[in-house]
N, C-alpha and C positions, 0 to 999 in steps of 0.2 A: 618304246616308252609310252606312246600315245595309244597304240593299238591294244596293249595288254589290259589297261583298265576297262576297255569297252567289251572285249570278247573273252577275257579270262576272269577279271575281277568281278564283273556283274553276276555271272552264274555262281562263282565261288562264294561270294558274300551272301547270295540268296540261300545257299544250302548250309554253309558254315560261317555265319557272319563274324563270330568272335575271333576265329583263327585268321580270317582275312584281315580283320582290324589289327590284330597283333603283328601281322606281316608288315604293316606300315612302319613299325618301329625297327624291324629288321632291315628294311630298305634304308631308313634314316641313319641308323648307326653304322651300317656298311659304308654309306656315303660319307658320313662324318669321319670315319676311320681313314678312308682313302684320301680325303682332303687334307687331313691333319697329320697322318702318321705314315703315309705311303710315299713312294717316289714321285717326282714332279709330274711325270707323264700320266699319273693316275689322278691328279688333283682335279682336273676338269670333270672326269667321270664321277668323282666323289661329289662335287658340287651338283652335277646333274641328278644324281641319285637322291640327294636331299630334296631337290625340287619335285622329283617323282614321288617321293614319300608323302609330300603334302597333298598332291593330287590323289594319291591312293587313299590317304586318310579321309579326305572329304568324300570320295566315292564310296568308301566303306560305310561311313556314317549315314549317307543318304540311302544307298541301295540296300543296306542291311536293316535299317529301322524306319526309314521315312519314304520308301519307294512309292507308296500310295499317295504321297502328297507332293506332286510335281512343283508346286509353288515354292517349296523349300529347296529345290535342287540347286539353283545358283547360290543362294545364301550359304548353304552348307558347304558347297564346293569352294566357297570363298573363305573358308575357315583360316587359312594361312595368309590371306591377302595383306594384312598389315606387316607381317614378318617379311614376306617376300619383297614388298615395296621398300622396306627399310634397309634391305640387304643388297639392293641393286648396285651400290657403289663399293661393294666389298668383294672378298674372294669367293663369295657365294653367288656372284651375279649370274653365272650360267644357270644354276638351279633355279634362281629367282625368275630369270627370264623364261625358262621353260614353263614354270608354273603359271606365270602371268599370261603368257601366250596361249597356253592350254585353257586357262580360265576365259580368255577372250573368245576362243573357239566355242567354249561351252555356252557363253552368253549369246553368240550368234545362233547356236543350235536351239537354245531355249526360246529365243525370239521367234524363230521359224515354227517351233512347236505351237506357240501361242497363235501366231498369225494364220496357220493352216488348220487350226482346230483340233490338232492331235491331243493337246493338253486336256481337253474335256473327256476324251476317251481313256486317257492314261490310267487313272485310278481303277476303273473297272477292269481294264486289261490285266494289270499286274496282280489283282486280287482274285481273278477268275481261275478255275481249275486249269491245269496245263492243256488238256484236250480242247477246252473252249478258248483259252487265251490265244492259242496259236492261230485259230481261224479269225478271231477278233482283231488280232494284230495285223494279219494279212489284209483284211478288209479296210482297216484304218490306213494302212500304207497305200492302198489303191486310191484313197481319197486325195492323196498328194499328186495324183496324175491330172487333177483338174487344172485348167488354164491359169487361174489365179495362183494356185500353189506353186505350179511350175515356174511362173514368172517371178514370184517372190523368192523362191529358192535360188533361181538363176542370178537374180540381183545380189543376193547375199553371197553367193559363191564368187561372183566377180569382185565384190568388195573385199572379200577375204584374200583373193589372189592379189588385188592391188595393194592391200596392207602388207602382205607377206613380201611382195616385191619391193615395197618401200623400206621394209626392215632389211632386206638383202642389200639395198643400195646404201643404207646407213652403215652397214658393216664395212663398206669400202672407204668411208670418209671419217670413221671414228675407230682408228686402229686399237685403242685401248679397250674398246667394247666390241671388237670384231666378232669374237666367239659368241658373245651374248646375243648380238643381233642375229647371227646366223642360226643359233639355236631357236630363237623366237620365231624366225621366218619358217624354219623347218617344222616346228611344233604346230604352228597355225595352219600351214599347208597340209600337214598330215591329218589334222583334225577334219579338214574338208574332205579328204579322201576316205577317212574312216566313216564319216557321216554318209558318204555316198555308198560305201560298202554295206553299212548298216541298213540303208534304205533298200538296197538290192536284196539283202538277206531277208528282210521282213516281207518282201514281195514273193520271193521264191522259196525260202526255207525259214519261216518265222521262228521255228523252234530252236534254231541255231543263233538267234540274234543276241541272246544274253539277257534281253529285257524280261523274259518270262522264265 
């Protein structure tokens, strides 16, 4: 659920933005149906899918129409933040937890993009022809191998791991929110691994990263 928006949605919405946008509602209504009209064992999946639909929607809006304006990335991805926060104590808590944890991961990612200087190169890369963008992206990724960037990224990674572990511990002491905490921990941890995979991809095969 975390990997798909990065490596499937980004290229899809780049080529066919409107169809990718409409798919947000397919995910949402499938989740809504499973939560409300399916058997009990599918209700958690339904709630999760609703949270995924919010992440997918924000991603479509940004990558489809605002990809050259990285300053709008986090605000657009936060489109469902008030809804998710208000539903944390309801039957939709699993989906809300997934969305909020994914959003936290996005915030960490964007902060690192700013601190390492990647944001300055972002608009030029995403608007360049594919043949040029691939090389530009690879060169930008190589800049992250500097000592300052590596130390900053390492600190952020350790902080993410600490928060994810804290969420995991919370699941053991709050039984009524056990699943929500576990989903949050998993989503945040997966965001870290996805960022690592994205970094490796941009270094080795930038054309497969989804960004361009």
